[in-house]
C-alpha positions as CSV (number, residue, x, y, z in Angstrom):
1,X,83.9,72.2,53.8
2,X,83.9,75.7,52.6
3,X,82.2,78.5,54.5
4,X,78.8,79.3,52.7
5,X,78.2,83.4,52.3
6,X,74.6,83.8,53.1
7,X,74.8,86.9,55.3
8,X,71.4,86.7,56.6
9,X,71.9,82.4,57.1
10,X,71.0,80.7,60.2
11,X,71.7,77.3,61.4
12,X,70.9,76.3,64.7
13,X,72.9,73.6,66.6
14,X,71.3,71.9,69.8
15,X,69.9,68.5,71.5
16,X,67.1,66.8,71.7
17,X,66.5,67.6,74.8
18,X,66.5,71.3,73.6
19,X,62.5,71.8,74.7
20,X,63.0,75.9,75.0
21,X,64.4,76.2,71.7
22,X,62.0,74.2,69.9
23,X,59.0,76.4,71.8
24,X,60.6,79.2,70.4
25,X,60.7,78.3,67.1
26,X,56.6,77.4,67.7
27,X,55.7,80.7,69.0
28,X,57.0,81.7,65.5
29,X,55.1,79.4,63.5
30,X,57.9,77.7,61.8
31,X,58.9,74.1,61.4
32,X,61.3,72.3,63.3
33,X,62.7,68.8,62.5
34,X,65.8,67.4,63.7
35,X,68.3,65.3,62.1
36,X,71.3,63.1,63.8
37,X,74.6,63.3,62.1
38,X,78.2,62.1,62.9
39,X,80.2,65.1,64.1
40,X,80.9,67.2,61.5
41,X,82.7,70.8,61.3
42,X,80.2,73.5,60.0
43,X,79.7,77.6,60.3
44,X,77.6,79.2,61.5
45,X,76.9,83.0,59.9
46,X,75.4,86.1,60.7
47,X,76.5,90.1,59.1
48,X,79.2,87.9,57.0
49,X,80.6,86.6,60.1
50,X,81.5,83.2,60.3
51,X,82.0,80.8,63.6
52,X,83.0,77.6,63.9
53,X,80.7,75.4,65.4
54,X,83.0,72.1,66.3
55,X,85.2,71.6,69.0
56,X,86.5,68.5,70.7
57,X,83.5,66.8,68.8
58,X,81.0,69.0,70.9
59,X,78.7,71.2,69.2
60,X,77.8,74.4,70.1
61,X,74.1,75.7,71.0
62,X,73.6,79.0,69.3
63,X,71.0,79.6,71.6
64,X,73.2,79.7,74.6
65,X,76.5,79.7,73.4
66,X,77.2,76.4,75.5
67,X,78.5,73.6,74.2
68,X,76.6,70.5,74.4
69,X,77.8,67.1,73.7
70,X,75.3,65.6,70.9
71,X,75.7,66.6,67.7
72,X,71.9,66.8,66.4
73,X,71.1,68.9,63.8
74,X,67.7,71.2,64.5
75,X,66.5,72.8,61.5
76,X,64.0,75.4,60.9
77,X,62.3,75.9,57.8
78,X,60.9,79.1,56.4
79,X,62.1,79.8,52.9
80,X,64.2,77.0,52.5
81,X,67.4,76.0,50.6
82,X,69.5,73.0,51.3
83,X,73.2,73.3,52.1
84,X,75.3,70.2,51.4
85,X,77.2,70.3,55.2
86,X,78.7,66.9,55.7
87,X,77.5,63.3,55.3
88,X,74.8,62.5,57.9
89,X,74.0,58.5,58.9
90,X,72.0,58.0,56.1
91,X,72.1,58.9,52.1
92,X,70.2,62.2,52.7
93,X,73.2,64.2,53.3
94,X,71.6,67.8,53.3
95,X,69.9,69.6,56.3
96,X,67.3,72.5,55.8
97,X,68.7,76.0,56.9
98,X,66.5,79.3,57.3
99,X,67.2,82.0,54.6
100,X,65.2,85.0,56.3
101,X,67.1,86.9,59.4
102,X,63.5,87.0,61.0
103,X,63.6,82.8,61.2
104,X,65.9,83.2,64.8
105,X,68.1,86.1,66.7
106,X,71.1,84.9,65.8
107,X,73.5,85.3,68.6
108,X,74.9,89.0,69.1
109,X,78.1,89.3,67.3
110,X,80.3,92.0,69.6
111,X,80.6,94.9,67.1
112,X,81.3,98.9,67.8
113,X,80.1,99.8,71.0
114,X,79.4,96.5,73.0
115,X,82.8,95.3,73.2
116,X,84.7,97.5,75.6
117,X,85.4,96.1,78.8
118,X,87.0,97.2,81.8
119,X,90.4,96.3,83.5
120,X,90.0,95.6,87.2
121,X,93.2,95.8,89.2
122,X,93.4,93.5,92.5
123,X,93.1,96.8,95.0
124,X,89.8,98.6,93.6
125,X,87.7,97.2,96.3
126,X,86.2,101.4,96.7
127,X,84.8,101.9,93.1
128,X,81.7,100.7,91.4
129,X,81.8,98.6,88.1
130,X,78.4,99.5,87.7
131,X,78.4,103.3,87.1
132,X,79.9,102.0,83.3
133,X,76.4,100.1,83.2
134,X,74.6,102.8,82.0
135,X,72.1,100.7,79.9
136,X,73.3,102.0,76.4
137,X,75.3,98.7,76.3
138,X,78.8,100.4,75.4
139,X,80.4,98.9,78.1
140,X,79.8,95.0,79.3
141,X,82.6,93.1,80.5
142,X,85.0,93.0,83.4
143,X,88.3,91.3,83.6
144,X,90.9,91.2,86.7
145,X,93.7,89.6,85.5
146,X,92.5,86.7,88.4
147,X,89.5,83.4,88.6
148,X,88.2,84.8,91.6
149,X,85.0,87.9,91.4
150,X,86.4,91.8,91.1
151,X,86.7,93.3,94.4
152,X,84.2,96.4,94.1
153,X,81.9,98.1,95.9
154,X,79.1,96.6,93.5
155,X,80.4,92.9,92.4
156,X,80.6,92.8,88.4
157,X,78.2,96.1,88.6
158,X,76.2,94.1,85.8
159,X,78.9,93.7,84.0
160,X,79.5,90.0,82.0
161,X,83.2,89.0,84.1
162,X,86.1,87.1,82.1
163,X,88.4,84.8,83.9
164,X,91.9,85.5,83.4
165,X,94.4,82.7,84.7
166,X,97.4,85.1,84.5
167,X,99.9,82.5,86.3
168,X,100.9,79.0,85.8
169,X,100.1,78.8,89.2
170,X,99.9,81.5,91.9
171,X,98.5,81.7,95.5
172,X,95.7,84.4,93.7
173,X,94.7,81.8,91.3
174,X,95.6,78.3,91.4
175,X,95.7,76.4,88.6
176,X,94.1,73.4,90.6
177,X,91.3,76.0,91.8
178,X,90.4,77.0,87.9
179,X,87.7,74.5,86.8
180,X,86.2,74.6,90.0
181,X,86.5,78.7,90.0
182,X,85.0,78.6,86.3
183,X,82.1,76.6,87.3
184,X,81.2,78.8,90.3
185,X,81.3,82.4,88.6
186,X,80.3,80.7,85.3
187,X,82.6,82.8,83.0
188,X,82.6,81.7,79.6
189,X,85.5,83.6,78.3
190,X,89.2,82.8,79.9
191,X,91.9,85.1,79.5
192,X,95.7,83.4,79.7
193,X,99.1,84.2,81.3
194,X,99.9,87.8,81.6
195,X,102.7,89.2,79.8
196,X,104.8,85.6,79.7
197,X,107.2,87.4,76.9
198,X,108.4,89.3,79.6
199,X,108.8,87.2,82.3
200,X,111.0,83.9,81.3
201,X,107.9,81.8,80.0
202,X,109.4,79.6,77.0
203,X,106.6,79.3,73.9
204,X,107.2,75.9,74.3
205,X,106.7,75.9,78.4
206,X,103.2,77.7,77.7
207,X,102.1,75.6,75.4
208,X,102.5,72.1,77.3
209,X,101.1,74.1,79.8
210,X,98.1,75.8,77.6
211,X,97.9,72.2,76.1
212,X,97.3,70.1,79.9
213,X,94.9,73.1,81.7
214,X,93.4,75.1,79.1
215,X,92.2,72.8,76.5
216,X,89.9,70.6,78.8
217,X,88.1,73.8,79.3
218,X,84.8,73.9,77.0
219,X,84.6,77.4,77.0
220,X,86.3,80.6,74.9
221,X,89.7,81.0,75.4
222,X,92.4,83.1,74.6
223,X,96.4,82.7,74.2
224,X,98.4,84.3,76.5
225,X,98.6,88.3,76.8
226,X,102.0,89.0,75.0
227,X,103.4,92.5,75.3
228,X,104.0,94.8,72.4
229,X,107.7,94.4,72.4
230,X,109.4,94.1,69.0
231,X,112.5,92.1,70.6
232,X,112.8,88.8,69.0
233,X,111.4,86.4,70.8
234,X,108.9,88.7,72.3
235,X,105.5,89.9,71.7
236,X,103.6,88.8,68.1
237,X,107.4,86.7,67.4
238,X,106.6,85.0,70.9
239,X,103.0,84.4,70.0
240,X,103.9,82.6,67.0
241,X,106.2,80.7,68.5
242,X,104.0,79.0,71.0
243,X,101.6,78.6,68.4
244,X,104.5,76.2,66.3
245,X,105.2,74.6,69.9
246,X,101.7,74.0,69.9
247,X,101.8,71.7,66.9
248,X,97.7,72.2,66.3
249,X,97.4,71.1,69.7
250,X,95.9,74.1,71.4
251,X,92.8,75.2,71.1
252,X,92.2,79.1,71.2
253,X,89.8,81.2,70.4
254,X,91.5,84.6,69.9
255,X,94.9,86.2,70.3
256,X,95.7,88.6,73.3
257,X,97.3,91.8,72.8
258,X,98.5,94.3,75.4
259,X,100.6,97.8,73.4
260,X,101.5,101.2,74.9
261,X,103.0,103.9,72.8
262,X,103.8,107.2,71.7
263,X,101.0,107.7,69.3
264,X,97.3,106.6,67.7
265,X,99.1,105.7,64.4
266,X,101.2,103.3,65.9
267,X,98.6,101.9,67.6
268,X,97.0,101.4,64.4
269,X,99.8,99.9,62.6
270,X,99.9,97.6,66.1
271,X,96.5,96.2,65.7
272,X,96.7,95.3,61.7
273,X,100.0,94.2,62.2
274,X,98.9,91.9,64.2
275,X,95.7,91.0,62.0
276,X,97.6,90.3,59.2
277,X,100.3,88.0,61.0
278,X,97.2,86.1,62.4
279,X,94.6,86.6,59.9
280,X,92.0,83.5,60.7
281,X,92.1,84.3,64.7
282,X,89.7,87.4,66.5
283,X,91.6,89.7,68.7
284,X,91.2,91.1,71.8
285,X,93.2,93.9,73.5
286,X,93.3,93.7,77.4
287,X,95.9,96.7,78.1
288,X,96.3,100.0,76.1
289,X,97.2,103.4,76.9
290,X,99.6,106.1,75.4
291,X,103.0,105.9,77.3
292,X,103.2,108.8,80.1
293,X,102.3,111.3,77.6
294,X,103.5,115.1,78.7
295,X,100.3,115.8,77.4
296,X,98.2,113.9,80.6
297,X,94.4,112.8,80.7
298,X,94.1,115.2,77.7
299,X,96.3,113.4,75.7
300,X,95.5,110.3,76.6
301,X,91.2,111.3,76.4
302,X,91.9,112.0,72.6
303,X,94.3,109.2,72.1
304,X,91.0,107.2,73.5
305,X,88.4,109.0,71.5
306,X,90.4,107.9,68.3
307,X,91.6,104.2,69.1
308,X,87.8,103.4,70.2
309,X,86.7,104.5,67.1
310,X,89.1,102.5,64.9
311,X,88.7,99.4,66.7
312,X,84.8,99.8,66.9
313,X,85.5,99.8,63.1
314,X,87.4,96.4,63.5
315,X,85.3,92.7,62.5
316,X,88.1,91.2,63.7
317,X,88.7,92.9,67.1
318,X,86.1,90.7,69.5
319,X,86.6,93.1,72.6
320,X,89.4,95.6,73.9
321,X,89.7,97.0,77.2
322,X,92.3,100.5,77.7
323,X,94.4,100.8,80.8
324,X,92.9,100.8,83.3
325,X,89.6,101.4,85.1
326,X,90.6,102.8,88.7
327,X,91.7,106.3,89.8
328,X,95.1,108.0,90.1
329,X,94.9,107.6,93.6
330,X,94.5,104.0,94.5
331,X,96.8,103.6,90.8
332,X,99.3,105.6,92.7
333,X,99.1,103.9,96.1
334,X,99.3,100.6,94.8
335,X,101.2,100.2,91.6
336,X,104.0,102.7,91.1
337,X,106.0,101.1,88.3
338,X,102.5,101.6,85.9
339,X,102.4,105.3,87.0
340,X,106.1,105.8,86.0
341,X,104.9,103.8,82.9
342,X,101.9,105.2,81.4
343,X,100.6,107.7,84.4
344,X,97.5,108.4,85.5
345,X,95.5,110.3,82.8
346,X,94.6,106.5,81.6
347,X,92.6,106.1,84.6
348,X,88.7,105.9,84.1
349,X,87.7,106.5,87.4
350,X,88.3,110.2,89.7
351,X,89.2,109.9,93.1
352,X,85.8,110.7,94.2
353,X,85.0,107.4,92.3
354,X,83.4,109.2,89.8
355,X,83.6,108.8,86.2
356,X,86.8,110.3,84.9
357,X,87.4,112.4,81.2
358,X,89.2,109.4,80.0
359,X,86.6,107.2,81.3
360,X,83.3,109.1,79.9
361,X,84.9,108.4,76.6
362,X,83.7,104.3,77.0
363,X,80.3,105.6,77.3
364,X,80.2,107.7,73.8
């Protein structure tokens, strides 16, 4: 089916049991009707951004962003038009859709401030992520490379936790516990494999692992996070090889990038290159900073200011996490390799636990 282009168009899918949704519409004096159709692929749209609403014969309940099994179409009739989606069981192969932005508040699309998050290392137990949850909505995400909750002085700090299965199987995040941890913590997005292109994991092995363990999770998920290396078989070429090895059997929502380099121009070029290579997939950037700049913190602050502005303006970048949400002392004590590679100027906290100059850019 063709994607239809109505910027304020909202199509809502739900089960017949979604009484809460029906109540929401009734409160707005809107007419609600139900039409049961066979599973089909359809796209909902807001602000000209399209989201596929079909995966593994499930439909997406747009009110909660949860997958529901029954492919029932909840139709809101206000100022209506008819759009041919695909055949229903009856000859009436049409559903009515709302053509007014006021008909229903569509799910928020992250754009600009709001897609920023904290890259939270395992040794951060003394720090409070809630300092970034200041009510502005600029920072609303946190991940810690693991499928366990972030170690901190204040839990998630009010931020939405994203799980990460950083390894195929490891003591900190056993693959056997992935499903139960996801259910326990309730995270609705999963990042996978941390820099496999630099750790000897082949694209074919990653594809087989992904199909077996990641595909079954009915949540949003990313392909493995790759380095920005331009060497053959690494970085973006590794991603392309994994996608090829998947042979259409890997279900994913995001390409996941890491980047370290010398300038903002290099960073912008790399992100644009990734988009050009994978134009139909949203991008998340889960580590990035200048590589140990001579200007220290001041250079990292200037870079973040330019990089955040650039990323906020890109509709195809869904989320980004600068490296790294910790303090100089904690990084030096626990990750000397990162200190020699990146320095401590990009840390988002000061040693006393307050937000650093680099961290304050997150709240601008």
